[in-house]
Structure formats: structure tokens, C-alpha cells
Phi, psi and omega in degrees: 000143179240141169252121184251123176262135183220155177286124180299325184288328186240337185084000179288132180284131182241355178189150179220134174244142180242139179188178181253348184245112182298326179296317178293319178298320182298338178292346178281345183277144177262118181299138177055034178294123182281350185254320186237146173246175180215148178216145177265149173213152179255002186233152174093156174273146183307316182292323179292318180297316182295322183282316193252004181230162172212176186244128178234123180051041176079009180234143176291132179228136179290136179289150172290147184266128170255156176243123175280124181242147177227125177266151182061056176230134354295159182236158184290132178273063183247005180078359183239316182296134184252135171249123183260128182240130178210188176238146179230129352293153184289132167221150175295130185199184175238126172259144176251123180250108186053037176090349179270125182281140176227121180280131174257127180233170178298330178278341181215075192276006183211156170268128176258113189246132171232163178212147178258347177225154178303138180198161174242130181248131177263127182240124180228155174275126177296146182306128178209156178290137171088343185223149177216150176215143175291129177298154176231162172248138178238131185245132171260125184242000000 
């Protein structure tokens, strides 16, 4: 059994406790907490629940799946060739490229990446309510 703590304002999961006794798990909850809510679930691994689920109206809901796409990959590490990275379907979000955040907006919907030396870039979707994406690797050769 899992006790899932989430932000009331966004539904983003911020903590998970695992145990076999619901009464003991319930002791982790703060009564009348104005910031966080909690919900119990019997399914899923803690890391999967935190990554792929969020809370809407007090219930766990599976996040919609986005796909991180990269054009021209692998791409030439010549300082000129561009690899464009975005999400499909497009939503405003933040992608992290080797841990550095880049905001994607309707006015700027992609990361334009070049490299002068061979490298591998890890691209992940920053934690957000409602959406999840499988991380990708982009290689400059």
C-alpha cells in the first residue's frame, strides 16, 4: 500500500510512503494541511507513481504522454548542424538538457542544439502536472 502526498494547488506528487498498515501510513499525514493532500493506493511502484501519475480532485490520474522528439539525430558535431528538440503533442513545458532547464513556449517551441565536439545529451521533461515523457539521448558525432 502507498500513501501519496501531493500539492493541493497543482496535483503534483511530492512524496510517497510505502507500508502494509494503513493506520501507520496515515500517521504521516498532517491534519488540515493547507498545502498538501494525501491519497492511498494499492497499485504501482513508488517511482512509477510519482513519475507517471498526478492527483485530480483527490484521485490518482495517469498523466498524458508526451514524446520528446529530436530531428537530425545523431547530428554532426561541426558547430553548424542544428538538432531541434521539442515535445509532441506540443504543450508549454520545461525540458532539461543534461540538467539545464529550457522553457518551451508557443513563441519558442524547441531547443536548437549545436555542438562543436562529439557529445551525448540527456533530455528529460521537467516534473509537471498532467504530463510525462520518456527521456531521450541525443548524440552529436
